[in-house]
C-alpha positions in Angstrom: 0.0 -0.1 0.0 1.5 3.3 -1.1 1.4 6.4 1.3 -1.0 8.0 -1.1 -3.6 5.4 -0.6 -3.5 5.2 3.2 -6.8 6.8 4.2 -5.3 8.7 7.5 -2.5 10.9 8.3 -0.5 10.3 11.4 1.4 13.2 12.9 4.1 12.5 15.6 4.8 14.9 18.3 7.3 17.2 17.9 8.2 17.8 21.6 8.2 15.6 24.7 5.3 12.9 24.0 2.3 12.9 26.3 -0.1 10.1 26.8 -2.8 11.7 24.5 -3.9 11.1 21.1 -6.0 13.4 19.1 -8.2 11.7 16.7 -10.0 13.6 14.0 -11.9 11.0 11.9 -14.1 13.3 9.8 -12.1 15.9 8.3 -10.8 14.1 5.2 -12.0 15.7 1.9 -10.2 13.3 -0.6 -11.6 10.5 -2.9 -9.6 7.8 -4.7 -9.6 8.4 -8.4 -11.5 5.2 -8.6 -14.4 6.1 -6.5 -14.7 9.9 -7.7 -16.7 9.2 -10.6 -19.2 7.2 -8.6 -20.5 10.6 -7.0 -22.3 13.6 -8.3 -20.0 16.5 -8.8 -22.4 18.9 -6.9 -22.2 16.2 -3.9 -18.4 16.5 -3.9 -18.3 20.4 -3.9 -20.5 20.3 -0.7 -19.0 17.2 1.5 -21.7 17.7 4.2 -20.8 15.5 7.3 -17.2 16.8 7.0 -15.6 18.4 10.0 -14.0 21.2 8.1 -10.5 22.6 8.9 -10.3 20.6 12.4 -7.1 19.2 11.5 -5.8 23.0 10.7 -7.4 24.3 13.8 -5.5 21.7 15.9 -2.3 21.5 14.0 -0.4 23.0 17.0 -1.2 19.9 19.0 2.1 17.9 18.2 3.9 20.9 19.5 2.5 20.1 23.0 3.6 16.4 22.8 0.4 15.1 21.4 0.2 12.4 18.7 -2.6 13.5 15.8 -4.3 11.1 13.5 -6.8 12.5 11.0 -8.8 11.5 8.0 -7.7 12.1 4.5 -10.4 10.4 2.9 -14.0 11.6 3.1 -16.3 9.7 5.4 -18.3 8.8 2.4 -15.1 6.6 1.4 -14.2 5.2 4.8 -15.4 6.2 8.2 -12.5 5.6 10.5 -14.3 5.4 13.9 -16.9 2.9 12.7 -16.6 -0.9 13.3 -16.4 -2.9 9.9 -19.5 -4.9 10.8 -21.6 -1.9 11.8 -24.5 -0.7 9.6 -23.4 1.7 6.8 -24.5 5.4 7.3 -24.9 6.0 3.5 
């Protein structure tokens, strides 16, 4: 699996690590090329159910020793905090 296909970004702390992980599972806005054609363009422009800019809002967290993980892909592609066997939202 290439780094581009991994659906999340892990950001390691830049100072002394603290026992805290900041998870932002619904900020992703990317779609793999093989899936983007399956959506209506108007839907892709809006992307409701997205936690817009939370990754940018908390980009200071690694400087406080916090490990940060956030979604790259939209939750319409993969919902990173749902169990694989759960009922799909969409």
